[in-house]
Backbone atoms as SQL, in Angstrom:
CREATE TABLE atoms (id INTEGER PRIMARY KEY, chain TEXT, resi INTEGER, resn TEXT, atom TEXT, x REAL, y REAL, z REAL);
INSERT INTO atoms VALUES
  (1, 'A', 1, 'UNK', 'N', -77.498, 110.481, 166.422),
  (2, 'A', 1, 'UNK', 'CA', -78.891, 110.581, 166.079),
  (3, 'A', 1, 'UNK', 'C', -79.344, 109.379, 165.174),
  (4, 'A', 2, 'UNK', 'N', -80.497, 108.977, 165.380),
  (5, 'A', 2, 'UNK', 'CA', -80.985, 107.858, 164.574),
  (6, 'A', 2, 'UNK', 'C', -81.683, 108.435, 163.297),
  (7, 'A', 3, 'UNK', 'N', -82.233, 107.708, 162.431),
  (8, 'A', 3, 'UNK', 'CA', -82.757, 108.085, 161.202),
  (9, 'A', 3, 'UNK', 'C', -83.866, 109.088, 161.399),
  (10, 'A', 4, 'UNK', 'N', -84.735, 108.943, 162.369),
  (11, 'A', 4, 'UNK', 'CA', -85.888, 109.941, 162.562),
  (12, 'A', 4, 'UNK', 'C', -85.453, 111.175, 163.251),
  (13, 'A', 5, 'UNK', 'N', -84.202, 111.320, 163.539),
  (14, 'A', 5, 'UNK', 'CA', -83.799, 112.677, 164.097),
  (15, 'A', 5, 'UNK', 'C', -83.830, 112.694, 165.617),
  (16, 'A', 6, 'UNK', 'N', -84.046, 111.575, 166.250),
  (17, 'A', 6, 'UNK', 'CA', -84.076, 111.468, 167.639),
  (18, 'A', 6, 'UNK', 'C', -82.745, 111.131, 168.176),
  (19, 'A', 7, 'UNK', 'N', -82.447, 111.679, 169.329),
  (20, 'A', 7, 'UNK', 'CA', -81.142, 111.346, 170.036),
  (21, 'A', 7, 'UNK', 'C', -81.173, 109.893, 170.433),
  (22, 'A', 8, 'UNK', 'N', -80.096, 109.200, 170.403),
  (23, 'A', 8, 'UNK', 'CA', -79.965, 107.854, 170.869),
  (24, 'A', 8, 'UNK', 'C', -80.260, 107.796, 172.332),
  (25, 'A', 9, 'UNK', 'N', -80.904, 106.861, 172.789),
  (26, 'A', 9, 'UNK', 'CA', -81.150, 106.675, 174.185),
  (27, 'A', 9, 'UNK', 'C', -82.472, 107.334, 174.681),
  (28, 'A', 10, 'UNK', 'N', -83.020, 108.222, 173.789),
  (29, 'A', 10, 'UNK', 'CA', -84.350, 108.772, 174.117),
  (30, 'A', 10, 'UNK', 'C', -85.465, 108.063, 173.383),
  (31, 'A', 11, 'UNK', 'N', -86.598, 107.840, 173.995),
  (32, 'A', 11, 'UNK', 'CA', -87.670, 107.126, 173.268),
  (33, 'A', 11, 'UNK', 'C', -88.508, 108.224, 172.536),
  (34, 'A', 12, 'UNK', 'N', -89.003, 107.786, 171.486),
  (35, 'A', 12, 'UNK', 'CA', -89.859, 108.645, 170.712),
  (36, 'A', 12, 'UNK', 'C', -91.176, 108.728, 171.462),
  (37, 'A', 13, 'UNK', 'N', -91.900, 109.765, 171.390),
  (38, 'A', 13, 'UNK', 'CA', -93.276, 109.732, 171.904),
  (39, 'A', 13, 'UNK', 'C', -94.156, 108.968, 171.064),
  (40, 'A', 14, 'UNK', 'N', -94.959, 107.996, 171.606),
  (41, 'A', 14, 'UNK', 'CA', -95.853, 107.230, 170.877),
  (42, 'A', 14, 'UNK', 'C', -97.070, 108.040, 170.482),
  (43, 'A', 15, 'UNK', 'N', -97.583, 107.858, 169.245),
  (44, 'A', 15, 'UNK', 'CA', -98.722, 108.618, 168.831),
  (45, 'A', 15, 'UNK', 'C', -99.963, 108.160, 169.643),
  (46, 'A', 16, 'UNK', 'N', -100.853, 109.003, 169.963),
  (47, 'A', 16, 'UNK', 'CA', -101.931, 108.737, 170.880),
  (48, 'A', 16, 'UNK', 'C', -102.921, 107.814, 170.120),
  (49, 'A', 17, 'UNK', 'N', -103.251, 106.819, 170.726),
  (50, 'A', 17, 'UNK', 'CA', -104.206, 105.879, 170.123),
  (51, 'A', 17, 'UNK', 'C', -105.536, 106.247, 170.529),
  (52, 'A', 18, 'UNK', 'N', -106.348, 106.715, 169.532),
  (53, 'A', 18, 'UNK', 'CA', -107.730, 107.010, 169.697),
  (54, 'A', 18, 'UNK', 'C', -108.576, 106.169, 168.893),
  (55, 'A', 19, 'UNK', 'N', -109.354, 105.400, 169.512),
  (56, 'A', 19, 'UNK', 'CA', -110.215, 104.588, 168.711),
  (57, 'A', 19, 'UNK', 'C', -111.605, 105.181, 168.864),
  (58, 'A', 20, 'UNK', 'N', -112.100, 105.460, 167.703),
  (59, 'A', 20, 'UNK', 'CA', -113.542, 106.021, 167.698),
  (60, 'A', 20, 'UNK', 'C', -114.513, 104.839, 167.458),
  (61, 'A', 21, 'UNK', 'N', -115.535, 104.873, 168.269),
  (62, 'A', 21, 'UNK', 'CA', -116.533, 103.799, 168.167),
  (63, 'A', 21, 'UNK', 'C', -117.427, 104.177, 166.816),
  (64, 'A', 22, 'UNK', 'N', -117.581, 103.144, 166.086),
  (65, 'A', 22, 'UNK', 'CA', -118.317, 103.316, 164.807),
  (66, 'A', 22, 'UNK', 'C', -119.858, 103.524, 165.156),
  (67, 'A', 23, 'UNK', 'N', -120.353, 104.704, 164.668),
  (68, 'A', 23, 'UNK', 'CA', -121.729, 104.942, 164.887),
  (69, 'A', 23, 'UNK', 'C', -122.606, 104.160, 163.933),
  (70, 'A', 24, 'UNK', 'N', -123.841, 103.879, 164.420),
  (71, 'A', 24, 'UNK', 'CA', -124.783, 103.207, 163.601),
  (72, 'A', 24, 'UNK', 'C', -126.044, 103.999, 163.621),
  (73, 'A', 25, 'UNK', 'N', -126.729, 103.994, 162.583),
  (74, 'A', 25, 'UNK', 'CA', -127.877, 104.698, 162.284),
  (75, 'A', 25, 'UNK', 'C', -129.067, 103.767, 161.988),
  (76, 'A', 26, 'UNK', 'N', -130.228, 103.983, 162.545),
  (77, 'A', 26, 'UNK', 'CA', -131.361, 103.078, 162.242),
  (78, 'A', 26, 'UNK', 'C', -131.894, 103.389, 160.853),
  (79, 'A', 27, 'UNK', 'N', -132.776, 102.491, 160.382),
  (80, 'A', 27, 'UNK', 'CA', -133.275, 102.607, 158.998),
  (81, 'A', 27, 'UNK', 'C', -134.175, 103.812, 158.851),
  (82, 'A', 28, 'UNK', 'N', -134.907, 104.216, 159.845),
  (83, 'A', 28, 'UNK', 'CA', -135.700, 105.309, 159.760),
  (84, 'A', 28, 'UNK', 'C', -134.948, 106.624, 159.503),
  (85, 'A', 29, 'UNK', 'N', -133.784, 106.790, 160.211),
  (86, 'A', 29, 'UNK', 'CA', -132.891, 107.861, 160.075),
  (87, 'A', 29, 'UNK', 'C', -132.328, 107.927, 158.687),
  (88, 'A', 30, 'UNK', 'N', -131.941, 106.804, 158.125),
  (89, 'A', 30, 'UNK', 'CA', -131.392, 106.621, 156.761),
  (90, 'A', 30, 'UNK', 'C', -132.448, 107.067, 155.812),
  (91, 'A', 31, 'UNK', 'N', -133.703, 106.539, 155.906),
  (92, 'A', 31, 'UNK', 'CA', -134.657, 106.961, 154.966),
  (93, 'A', 31, 'UNK', 'C', -134.999, 108.308, 155.004),
  (94, 'A', 32, 'UNK', 'N', -135.026, 109.019, 156.183),
  (95, 'A', 32, 'UNK', 'CA', -135.323, 110.364, 156.307),
  (96, 'A', 32, 'UNK', 'C', -134.214, 111.238, 155.663),
  (97, 'A', 33, 'UNK', 'N', -132.964, 110.791, 155.827),
  (98, 'A', 33, 'UNK', 'CA', -131.814, 111.439, 155.232),
  (99, 'A', 33, 'UNK', 'C', -131.896, 111.395, 153.722),
  (100, 'A', 34, 'UNK', 'N', -132.384, 110.220, 153.159),
  (101, 'A', 34, 'UNK', 'CA', -132.557, 110.145, 151.720),
  (102, 'A', 34, 'UNK', 'C', -133.594, 111.094, 151.203),
  (103, 'A', 35, 'UNK', 'N', -134.670, 111.094, 151.977),
  (104, 'A', 35, 'UNK', 'CA', -135.766, 112.068, 151.596),
  (105, 'A', 35, 'UNK', 'C', -135.360, 113.467, 151.524),
  (106, 'A', 36, 'UNK', 'N', -134.634, 113.856, 152.580),
  (107, 'A', 36, 'UNK', 'CA', -134.017, 115.252, 152.587),
  (108, 'A', 36, 'UNK', 'C', -133.127, 115.490, 151.404),
  (109, 'A', 37, 'UNK', 'N', -132.325, 114.518, 151.057),
  (110, 'A', 37, 'UNK', 'CA', -131.507, 114.639, 149.874),
  (111, 'A', 37, 'UNK', 'C', -132.252, 114.739, 148.625),
  (112, 'A', 38, 'UNK', 'N', -133.297, 114.033, 148.498),
  (113, 'A', 38, 'UNK', 'CA', -134.105, 114.154, 147.284),
  (114, 'A', 38, 'UNK', 'C', -134.909, 115.348, 147.041),
  (115, 'A', 39, 'UNK', 'N', -135.133, 116.018, 148.258),
  (116, 'A', 39, 'UNK', 'CA', -135.809, 117.346, 148.126),
  (117, 'A', 39, 'UNK', 'C', -134.898, 118.384, 147.527),
  (118, 'A', 40, 'UNK', 'N', -133.651, 118.245, 147.601),
  (119, 'A', 40, 'UNK', 'CA', -132.630, 119.010, 146.907),
  (120, 'A', 40, 'UNK', 'C', -132.556, 120.402, 147.496),
  (121, 'A', 41, 'UNK', 'N', -132.817, 120.616, 148.659),
  (122, 'A', 41, 'UNK', 'CA', -132.729, 121.952, 149.372),
  (123, 'A', 41, 'UNK', 'C', -131.255, 122.330, 149.590),
  (124, 'A', 42, 'UNK', 'N', -130.365, 121.370, 149.797),
  (125, 'A', 42, 'UNK', 'CA', -128.970, 121.678, 150.137),
  (126, 'A', 42, 'UNK', 'C', -128.165, 120.779, 149.352),
  (127, 'A', 43, 'UNK', 'N', -126.872, 121.194, 149.029),
  (128, 'A', 43, 'UNK', 'CA', -125.939, 120.311, 148.409),
  (129, 'A', 43, 'UNK', 'C', -125.666, 119.175, 149.325),
  (130, 'A', 44, 'UNK', 'N', -125.240, 118.047, 148.725),
  (131, 'A', 44, 'UNK', 'CA', -124.897, 116.791, 149.394),
  (132, 'A', 44, 'UNK', 'C', -123.980, 116.987, 150.565),
  (133, 'A', 45, 'UNK', 'N', -122.867, 117.718, 150.253),
  (134, 'A', 45, 'UNK', 'CA', -121.849, 117.825, 151.408),
  (135, 'A', 45, 'UNK', 'C', -122.456, 118.692, 152.566),
  (136, 'A', 46, 'UNK', 'N', -123.156, 119.715, 152.266),
  (137, 'A', 46, 'UNK', 'CA', -123.838, 120.437, 153.377),
  (138, 'A', 46, 'UNK', 'C', -124.735, 119.619, 154.140),
  (139, 'A', 47, 'UNK', 'N', -125.609, 118.782, 153.514),
  (140, 'A', 47, 'UNK', 'CA', -126.612, 118.006, 154.151),
  (141, 'A', 47, 'UNK', 'C', -125.878, 116.882, 155.002),
  (142, 'A', 48, 'UNK', 'N', -124.813, 116.447, 154.521),
  (143, 'A', 48, 'UNK', 'CA', -123.991, 115.385, 155.273),
  (144, 'A', 48, 'UNK', 'C', -123.397, 115.969, 156.522),
  (145, 'A', 49, 'UNK', 'N', -122.930, 117.254, 156.386),
  (146, 'A', 49, 'UNK', 'CA', -122.300, 117.889, 157.541),
  (147, 'A', 49, 'UNK', 'C', -123.435, 118.238, 158.597),
  (148, 'A', 50, 'UNK', 'N', -124.581, 118.643, 158.085),
  (149, 'A', 50, 'UNK', 'CA', -125.719, 118.978, 159.023),
  (150, 'A', 50, 'UNK', 'C', -126.190, 117.770, 159.765),
  (151, 'A', 51, 'UNK', 'N', -126.198, 116.606, 159.154),
  (152, 'A', 51, 'UNK', 'CA', -126.646, 115.401, 159.753),
  (153, 'A', 51, 'UNK', 'C', -125.566, 114.626, 160.514),
  (154, 'A', 52, 'UNK', 'N', -124.340, 115.053, 160.323),
  (155, 'A', 52, 'UNK', 'CA', -123.272, 114.391, 161.123),
  (156, 'A', 52, 'UNK', 'C', -122.809, 113.055, 160.467),
  (157, 'A', 53, 'UNK', 'N', -122.953, 113.003, 159.191),
  (158, 'A', 53, 'UNK', 'CA', -122.572, 111.781, 158.517),
  (159, 'A', 53, 'UNK', 'C', -121.669, 112.110, 157.328),
  (160, 'A', 54, 'UNK', 'N', -121.030, 111.075, 156.718),
  (161, 'A', 54, 'UNK', 'CA', -120.217, 111.353, 155.575),
  (162, 'A', 54, 'UNK', 'C', -121.066, 111.362, 154.274),
  (163, 'A', 55, 'UNK', 'N', -120.595, 112.240, 153.249),
  (164, 'A', 55, 'UNK', 'CA', -121.239, 112.216, 151.987),
  (165, 'A', 55, 'UNK', 'C', -121.375, 110.765, 151.345),
  (166, 'A', 56, 'UNK', 'N', -120.370, 109.969, 151.511),
  (167, 'A', 56, 'UNK', 'CA', -120.400, 108.624, 150.987),
  (168, 'A', 56, 'UNK', 'C', -121.470, 107.830, 151.682),
  (169, 'A', 57, 'UNK', 'N', -121.755, 107.963, 152.952),
  (170, 'A', 57, 'UNK', 'CA', -122.879, 107.284, 153.571),
  (171, 'A', 57, 'UNK', 'C', -124.234, 107.745, 152.985),
  (172, 'A', 58, 'UNK', 'N', -124.332, 108.975, 152.778),
  (173, 'A', 58, 'UNK', 'CA', -125.586, 109.441, 152.084),
  (174, 'A', 58, 'UNK', 'C', -125.770, 108.776, 150.741),
  (175, 'A', 59, 'UNK', 'N', -124.723, 108.781, 149.895),
  (176, 'A', 59, 'UNK', 'CA', -124.860, 108.231, 148.545),
  (177, 'A', 59, 'UNK', 'C', -125.259, 106.690, 148.693),
  (178, 'A', 60, 'UNK', 'N', -124.593, 106.008, 149.639),
  (179, 'A', 60, 'UNK', 'CA', -124.808, 104.570, 149.832),
  (180, 'A', 60, 'UNK', 'C', -126.236, 104.400, 150.273),
  (181, 'A', 61, 'UNK', 'N', -126.753, 105.205, 151.149),
  (182, 'A', 61, 'UNK', 'CA', -128.190, 105.131, 151.614),
  (183, 'A', 61, 'UNK', 'C', -129.130, 105.380, 150.493),
  (184, 'A', 62, 'UNK', 'N', -128.779, 106.339, 149.661),
  (185, 'A', 62, 'UNK', 'CA', -129.649, 106.663, 148.508),
  (186, 'A', 62, 'UNK', 'C', -129.797, 105.400, 147.588),
  (187, 'A', 63, 'UNK', 'N', -128.686, 104.742, 147.371),
  (188, 'A', 63, 'UNK', 'CA', -128.842, 103.532, 146.502),
  (189, 'A', 63, 'UNK', 'C', -129.646, 102.445, 147.242),
  (190, 'A', 64, 'UNK', 'N', -129.676, 102.356, 148.531),
  (191, 'A', 64, 'UNK', 'CA', -130.377, 101.367, 149.340),
  (192, 'A', 64, 'UNK', 'C', -131.852, 101.667, 149.396),
  (193, 'A', 65, 'UNK', 'N', -132.114, 102.978, 149.786),
  (194, 'A', 65, 'UNK', 'CA', -133.488, 103.387, 150.192),
  (195, 'A', 65, 'UNK', 'C', -134.126, 104.359, 149.155),
  (196, 'A', 66, 'UNK', 'N', -133.422, 104.816, 148.203),
  (197, 'A', 66, 'UNK', 'CA', -134.020, 105.756, 147.192),
  (198, 'A', 66, 'UNK', 'C', -134.873, 105.006, 146.234),
  (199, 'A', 67, 'UNK', 'N', -135.492, 105.735, 145.386),
  (200, 'A', 67, 'UNK', 'CA', -136.317, 105.038, 144.340),
  (201, 'A', 67, 'UNK', 'C', -135.469, 104.306, 143.358),
  (202, 'A', 68, 'UNK', 'N', -135.852, 103.209, 142.805),
  (203, 'A', 68, 'UNK', 'CA', -135.101, 102.507, 141.822),
  (204, 'A', 68, 'UNK', 'C', -134.794, 103.285, 140.545),
  (205, 'A', 69, 'UNK', 'N', -133.745, 103.148, 139.952),
  (206, 'A', 69, 'UNK', 'CA', -133.518, 103.805, 138.696),
  (207, 'A', 69, 'UNK', 'C', -134.307, 103.097, 137.616),
  (208, 'A', 70, 'UNK', 'N', -135.136, 103.916, 136.921),
  (209, 'A', 70, 'UNK', 'CA', -136.057, 103.301, 135.937),
  (210, 'A', 70, 'UNK', 'C', -135.187, 102.677, 134.784),
  (211, 'A', 71, 'UNK', 'N', -135.545, 101.468, 134.403),
  (212, 'A', 71, 'UNK', 'CA', -134.886, 100.815, 133.280),
  (213, 'A', 71, 'UNK', 'C', -135.659, 101.175, 131.996),
  (214, 'A', 72, 'UNK', 'N', -134.895, 101.686, 131.070),
  (215, 'A', 72, 'UNK', 'CA', -135.471, 102.069, 129.808),
  (216, 'A', 72, 'UNK', 'C', -135.543, 100.847, 128.820),
  (217, 'A', 73, 'UNK', 'N', -136.670, 100.753, 128.066),
  (218, 'A', 73, 'UNK', 'CA', -136.706, 99.669, 127.109),
  (219, 'A', 73, 'UNK', 'C', -135.835, 100.003, 125.911),
  (220, 'A', 74, 'UNK', 'N', -135.584, 98.918, 125.189),
  (221, 'A', 74, 'UNK', 'CA', -134.746, 99.128, 124.010),
  (222, 'A', 74, 'UNK', 'C', -135.507, 99.864, 122.905),
  (223, 'A', 75, 'UNK', 'N', -136.786, 99.860, 122.919),
  (224, 'A', 75, 'UNK', 'CA', -137.527, 100.647, 122.045),
  (225, 'A', 75, 'UNK', 'C', -137.489, 102.169, 122.267),
  (226, 'A', 76, 'UNK', 'N', -137.522, 102.455, 123.644),
  (227, 'A', 76, 'UNK', 'CA', -137.337, 103.948, 123.951),
  (228, 'A', 76, 'UNK', 'C', -135.913, 104.419, 123.631),
  (229, 'A', 77, 'UNK', 'N', -134.923, 103.551, 123.874),
  (230, 'A', 77, 'UNK', 'CA', -133.512, 103.856, 123.528),
  (231, 'A', 77, 'UNK', 'C', -133.382, 104.161, 122.089),
  (232, 'A', 78, 'UNK', 'N', -134.025, 103.265, 121.259),
  (233, 'A', 78, 'UNK', 'CA', -133.928, 103.332, 119.756),
  (234, 'A', 78, 'UNK', 'C', -134.581, 104.639, 119.274),
  (235, 'A', 79, 'UNK', 'N', -135.715, 105.023, 119.846),
  (236, 'A', 79, 'UNK', 'CA', -136.314, 106.328, 119.558),
  (237, 'A', 79, 'UNK', 'C', -135.493, 107.462, 119.898),
  (238, 'A', 80, 'UNK', 'N', -134.871, 107.433, 121.093),
  (239, 'A', 80, 'UNK', 'CA', -133.953, 108.553, 121.455),
  (240, 'A', 80, 'UNK', 'C', -132.711, 108.572, 120.545),
  (241, 'A', 81, 'UNK', 'N', -132.148, 107.491, 120.186),
  (242, 'A', 81, 'UNK', 'CA', -131.077, 107.401, 119.224),
  (243, 'A', 81, 'UNK', 'C', -131.439, 108.028, 117.843),
  (244, 'A', 82, 'UNK', 'N', -132.516, 107.737, 117.350),
  (245, 'A', 82, 'UNK', 'CA', -133.005, 108.285, 116.109),
  (246, 'A', 82, 'UNK', 'C', -133.138, 109.820, 116.188),
  (247, 'A', 83, 'UNK', 'N', -133.683, 110.312, 117.284),
  (248, 'A', 83, 'UNK', 'CA', -133.931, 111.752, 117.582),
  (249, 'A', 83, 'UNK', 'C', -132.591, 112.424, 117.568),
  (250, 'A', 84, 'UNK', 'N', -131.656, 111.857, 118.295),
  (251, 'A', 84, 'UNK', 'CA', -130.270, 112.429, 118.352),
  (252, 'A', 84, 'UNK', 'C', -129.484, 112.419, 117.031),
  (253, 'A', 85, 'UNK', 'N', -129.748, 111.362, 116.186),
  (254, 'A', 85, 'UNK', 'CA', -129.087, 111.301, 114.889),
  (255, 'A', 85, 'UNK', 'C', -129.755, 112.469, 113.951),
  (256, 'A', 86, 'UNK', 'N', -131.054, 112.630, 114.094),
  (257, 'A', 86, 'UNK', 'CA', -131.615, 113.708, 113.307),
  (258, 'A', 86, 'UNK', 'C', -131.153, 115.094, 113.738),
  (259, 'A', 87, 'UNK', 'N', -130.952, 115.280, 114.998),
  (260, 'A', 87, 'UNK', 'CA', -130.433, 116.512, 115.537),
  (261, 'A', 87, 'UNK', 'C', -128.980, 116.704, 115.015),
  (262, 'A', 88, 'UNK', 'N', -128.275, 115.657, 115.070),
  (263, 'A', 88, 'UNK', 'CA', -126.799, 115.823, 114.494),
  (264, 'A', 88, 'UNK', 'C', -126.852, 116.149, 113.090),
  (265, 'A', 89, 'UNK', 'N', -127.629, 115.619, 112.300),
  (266, 'A', 89, 'UNK', 'CA', -127.762, 115.879, 110.901),
  (267, 'A', 89, 'UNK', 'C', -128.157, 117.350, 110.655),
  (268, 'A', 90, 'UNK', 'N', -129.159, 117.840, 111.419),
  (269, 'A', 90, 'UNK', 'CA', -129.559, 119.161, 111.338),
  (270, 'A', 90, 'UNK', 'C', -128.472, 120.153, 111.612),
  (271, 'A', 91, 'UNK', 'N', -127.646, 119.905, 112.664),
  (272, 'A', 91, 'UNK', 'CA', -126.654, 120.674, 113.081),
  (273, 'A', 91, 'UNK', 'C', -125.427, 120.679, 112.006),
  (274, 'A', 92, 'UNK', 'N', -125.204, 119.566, 111.419),
  (275, 'A', 92, 'UNK', 'CA', -124.243, 119.477, 110.409),
  (276, 'A', 92, 'UNK', 'C', -124.555, 120.383, 109.199),
  (277, 'A', 93, 'UNK', 'N', -125.819, 120.221, 108.803),
  (278, 'A', 93, 'UNK', 'CA', -126.386, 121.050, 107.633),
  (279, 'A', 93, 'UNK', 'C', -126.226, 122.475, 107.993),
  (280, 'A', 94, 'UNK', 'N', -126.722, 122.856, 109.179),
  (281, 'A', 94, 'UNK', 'CA', -126.558, 124.289, 109.575),
  (282, 'A', 94, 'UNK', 'C', -125.081, 124.850, 109.570),
  (283, 'A', 95, 'UNK', 'N', -124.209, 123.953, 110.009),
  (284, 'A', 95, 'UNK', 'CA', -122.804, 124.348, 110.043),
  (285, 'A', 95, 'UNK', 'C', -122.252, 124.506, 108.620),
  (286, 'A', 96, 'UNK', 'N', -122.679, 123.581, 107.623),
  (287, 'A', 96, 'UNK', 'CA', -122.240, 123.725, 106.307),
  (288, 'A', 96, 'UNK', 'C', -122.727, 124.987, 105.703),
  (289, 'A', 97, 'UNK', 'N', -123.963, 125.335, 106.011),
  (290, 'A', 97, 'UNK', 'CA', -124.542, 126.557, 105.393),
  (291, 'A', 97, 'UNK', 'C', -123.757, 127.821, 105.940),
  (292, 'A', 98, 'UNK', 'N', -123.449, 127.749, 107.227),
  (293, 'A', 98, 'UNK', 'CA', -122.765, 128.861, 107.867),
  (294, 'A', 98, 'UNK', 'C', -121.329, 129.025, 107.363),
  (295, 'A', 99, 'UNK', 'N', -120.722, 127.826, 107.098),
  (296, 'A', 99, 'UNK', 'CA', -119.315, 127.852, 106.555),
  (297, 'A', 99, 'UNK', 'C', -119.298, 128.430, 105.110),
  (298, 'A', 100, 'UNK', 'N', -120.285, 128.103, 104.346),
  (299, 'A', 100, 'UNK', 'CA', -120.467, 128.511, 102.946),
  (300, 'A', 100, 'UNK', 'C', -120.601, 130.066, 103.010),
  (301, 'A', 101, 'UNK', 'N', -121.534, 130.517, 103.953),
  (302, 'A', 101, 'UNK', 'CA', -121.786, 131.982, 103.962),
  (303, 'A', 101, 'UNK', 'C', -120.493, 132.732, 104.355),
  (304, 'A', 102, 'UNK', 'N', -119.745, 132.183, 105.295),
  (305, 'A', 102, 'UNK', 'CA', -118.532, 132.900, 105.681),
  (306, 'A', 102, 'UNK', 'C', -117.431, 132.926, 104.603),
  (307, 'A', 103, 'UNK', 'N', -117.374, 131.773, 103.853),
  (308, 'A', 103, 'UNK', 'CA', -116.406, 131.749, 102.752),
  (309, 'A', 103, 'UNK', 'C', -116.750, 132.819, 101.623),
  (310, 'A', 104, 'UNK', 'N', -118.097, 132.947, 101.367),
  (311, 'A', 104, 'UNK', 'CA', -118.500, 133.966, 100.478),
  (312, 'A', 104, 'UNK', 'C', -118.118, 135.356, 100.931),
  (313, 'A', 105, 'UNK', 'N', -118.358, 135.658, 102.232),
  (314, 'A', 105, 'UNK', 'CA', -118.001, 136.981, 102.797),
  (315, 'A', 105, 'UNK', 'C', -116.524, 137.168, 102.714),
  (316, 'A', 106, 'UNK', 'N', -115.755, 136.138, 102.972),
  (317, 'A', 106, 'UNK', 'CA', -114.246, 136.270, 102.895),
  (318, 'A', 106, 'UNK', 'C', -113.833, 136.579, 101.490),
  (319, 'A', 107, 'UNK', 'N', -114.285, 135.839, 100.463),
  (320, 'A', 107, 'UNK', 'CA', -113.997, 136.088, 99.118),
  (321, 'A', 107, 'UNK', 'C', -114.382, 137.539, 98.686),
  (322, 'A', 108, 'UNK', 'N', -115.539, 138.005, 99.081),
  (323, 'A', 108, 'UNK', 'CA', -115.884, 139.358, 98.747),
  (324, 'A', 108, 'UNK', 'C', -114.955, 140.348, 99.270),
  (325, 'A', 109, 'UNK', 'N', -114.491, 140.090, 100.564),
  (326, 'A', 109, 'UNK', 'CA', -113.582, 141.078, 101.230),
  (327, 'A', 109, 'UNK', 'C', -112.195, 140.952, 100.564),
  (328, 'A', 110, 'UNK', 'N', -111.811, 139.805, 100.155),
  (329, 'A', 110, 'UNK', 'CA', -110.509, 139.708, 99.486),
  (330, 'A', 110, 'UNK', 'C', -110.518, 140.448, 98.159),
  (331, 'A', 111, 'UNK', 'N', -111.603, 140.384, 97.347),
  (332, 'A', 111, 'UNK', 'CA', -111.737, 141.082, 96.188),
  (333, 'A', 111, 'UNK', 'C', -111.745, 142.509, 96.289),
  (334, 'A', 112, 'UNK', 'N', -112.518, 142.978, 97.465),
  (335, 'A', 112, 'UNK', 'CA', -112.620, 144.392, 97.591),
  (336, 'A', 112, 'UNK', 'C', -111.194, 145.048, 98.030),
  (337, 'A', 113, 'UNK', 'N', -110.526, 144.261, 98.872),
  (338, 'A', 113, 'UNK', 'CA', -109.245, 144.676, 99.282),
  (339, 'A', 113, 'UNK', 'C', -108.266, 144.791, 97.998),
  (340, 'A', 114, 'UNK', 'N', -108.406, 143.832, 97.098),
  (341, 'A', 114, 'UNK', 'CA', -107.609, 143.833, 95.978),
  (342, 'A', 114, 'UNK', 'C', -107.768, 145.000, 95.046),
  (343, 'A', 115, 'UNK', 'N', -109.076, 145.388, 94.996),
  (344, 'A', 115, 'UNK', 'CA', -109.493, 146.570, 94.188),
  (345, 'A', 115, 'UNK', 'C', -108.922, 147.827, 94.842),
  (346, 'A', 116, 'UNK', 'N', -108.997, 147.985, 96.137),
  (347, 'A', 116, 'UNK', 'CA', -108.618, 149.170, 96.918),
  (348, 'A', 116, 'UNK', 'C', -107.116, 149.270, 96.885),
  (349, 'A', 117, 'UNK', 'N', -106.347, 148.262, 96.771),
  (350, 'A', 117, 'UNK', 'CA', -105.027, 148.295, 96.882),
  (351, 'A', 117, 'UNK', 'C', -104.340, 147.846, 95.550),
  (352, 'A', 118, 'UNK', 'N', -104.832, 148.365, 94.414),
  (353, 'A', 118, 'UNK', 'CA', -104.234, 148.114, 93.086),
  (354, 'A', 118, 'UNK', 'C', -102.886, 148.724, 93.083),
  (355, 'A', 119, 'UNK', 'N', -101.915, 148.153, 92.471),
  (356, 'A', 119, 'UNK', 'CA', -100.571, 148.774, 92.314),
  (357, 'A', 119, 'UNK', 'C', -100.621, 149.996, 91.466),
  (358, 'A', 120, 'UNK', 'N', -99.886, 150.900, 91.855),
  (359, 'A', 120, 'UNK', 'CA', -99.768, 152.207, 91.060),
  (360, 'A', 120, 'UNK', 'C', -98.686, 151.906, 89.895),
  (361, 'A', 121, 'UNK', 'N', -98.335, 152.985, 89.162),
  (362, 'A', 121, 'UNK', 'CA', -97.515, 152.834, 88.027),
  (363, 'A', 121, 'UNK', 'C', -96.104, 152.268, 88.375),
  (364, 'A', 122, 'UNK', 'N', -95.619, 152.587, 89.567),
  (365, 'A', 122, 'UNK', 'CA', -94.330, 152.120, 89.960),
  (366, 'A', 122, 'UNK', 'C', -94.355, 150.834, 90.594),
  (367, 'A', 123, 'UNK', 'N', -95.539, 150.075, 90.620),
  (368, 'A', 123, 'UNK', 'CA', -95.605, 148.822, 91.219),
  (369, 'A', 123, 'UNK', 'C', -95.969, 148.789, 92.731),
  (370, 'A', 124, 'UNK', 'N', -95.971, 149.935, 93.347),
  (371, 'A', 124, 'UNK', 'CA', -96.372, 150.113, 94.807),
  (372, 'A', 124, 'UNK', 'C', -97.795, 150.370, 94.849),
  (373, 'A', 125, 'UNK', 'N', -98.433, 150.003, 95.945),
  (374, 'A', 125, 'UNK', 'CA', -99.932, 150.368, 96.143),
  (375, 'A', 125, 'UNK', 'C', -100.017, 151.863, 96.080),
  (376, 'A', 126, 'UNK', 'N', -101.075, 152.329, 95.599),
  (377, 'A', 126, 'UNK', 'CA', -101.354, 153.815, 95.405),
  (378, 'A', 126, 'UNK', 'C', -101.701, 154.455, 96.711);
C-alpha cells in the first residue's frame, strides 16, 4: 500500500472537477440589495441567502452604493470628548460616594458584631 492507503497498481479516483461560472449582477440589482439592507427588515446573512449572494458581496456593495459615511469635524469630536470626560468624572464621583457609604455600613456592622459577641468571663463569647 502507498501512503494514501491505496493498493499499488490501482489508480485513485480523481476528484470531480466542477467549475462554477462566476455570476455577475447589474448595478440596479446591487443598489436594490443595498436599499433592502438599509431598511433593516432582515439580518444580513438572511438577506444574502434570500438574494442568492454572499454576505461579503452585500457588504462590498454597501460600501460602493450606500450613503457615504459622514465625516465629523474636529470641533464636533472635541465637543463629544469634553462631554465624555464630564460623564467619566460624574461616574467617578458617584462611585467614590457609594464606596464611602459602603465602608460606613461595613464599619457599623463590625462594631455591632463586636458588641454582640463580647467575650464572657472565661474568654469565650457569651
